[in-house]
N, C-alpha and C positions, 0 to 999 in steps of 0.2 A: 788388436793389441792396444788401441787407445782406451778401451774400457779398463783393461788391466792397469794401464798407466794411471788413469784417474784414481783407481782404487789404491795404487801404490802411494801416490802423493797425499791422498786425503787420510790415510790410516795413521799417520804419525801423530796427528792431533785432531781427531774428528771435531768438526765445527770451528776450528781455529784457522784452517787453511782456506784461503780464498783463491779464486782463479780470475785472472785478468786477460781477456782476449785482446791482443794487439794486432797490428797489420800483418806481420809475418810470423809471430810466435804467440804462444800462450805462456804467461808467467804464473807461477804458483807462489803465493805469498803467505807469510806469517806476519800479521799486522800490516805494516807498510813496506816490509822488506821481502824481496824475491829470494827464494832459496833454489829455484830452478826455472829455466826457460826451455820451452819445447817447440821445435818446428816439426810439423807432421808432414812427412813426405810419402811418396808412393813406396810402400814396403819397408819403411824405416821411420824411426823417430830420432831426431838429433836433439840431444839434451845438453844444456850448458849449466854447469854448477859453479857456485862461487867458492871453489876450493883451489888452492895453489897446487900446481902440478908437482912441485918439488916436495910437498908434504904428503903426497899420496904414496903409500907403500904398496908395491905390487899392483899397479893399475891393470885392469883387464885389457885384452888385446884390442878391443873396440874403443878404447879411450885414447885421446890425444891432447897434447898441450896446444892451446890456441892463444896463449898470452902474447904472442908476437904477430898474430894474424887477425884481420878483421873478421868479426862474426856477429850474429844477430842477438845472441843471448847474454845473460849475466855470467860473469866468472871466466876463469882460465882453463877449465876442464870441459872437454866436449866428449860426449858418449854417442856413438852411432849404434842404436839398438835396432836389431832386425828380427829378433825372436823373443818368445817368452822366456827362454833359458837365459838369454843375455839380460833381460829385464831383471830376472832373479839375481844375477851376478852384480848388476848395477845398484840394486836396492841398498846395500850398506853405504855406498857413496852418496846416494840421495839422502839417506837418513843422516849421514854425517853433515851434509850441507844444511839440512833442516835444523839439526841440533845447534850447529854453529851460528846460524842466523837467529834462531829462537833465543839463544843465550845472550846475545848482544843487547846491552841496554839501549833504549831509544835516545837519540840525540835531542837535546833541549832546543827549542826554538828561541831565537834571539830577538 
């Protein structure tokens, strides 16, 4: 499933998405901004997206709001993906996170 995950994240903008391996997670970035963080577990992927739970219409059953709990990744939306079918259902949310981050202008250094 991790190979499919890699393909899913990199297909939004081939060549523009970078991967940063951290202690517990892997972050996928556009420029310097992460659009998702992934923890690779036994039999599942936990994915955190920088989307507000309140703005997600009709979230899948494997999604949850983590805005009030500690978590390792970026954002307020957590997906617990256990199958290729769930990854397909999650793809529109991942794309929405990618597009939201890619559309933001870079902050200027002071």
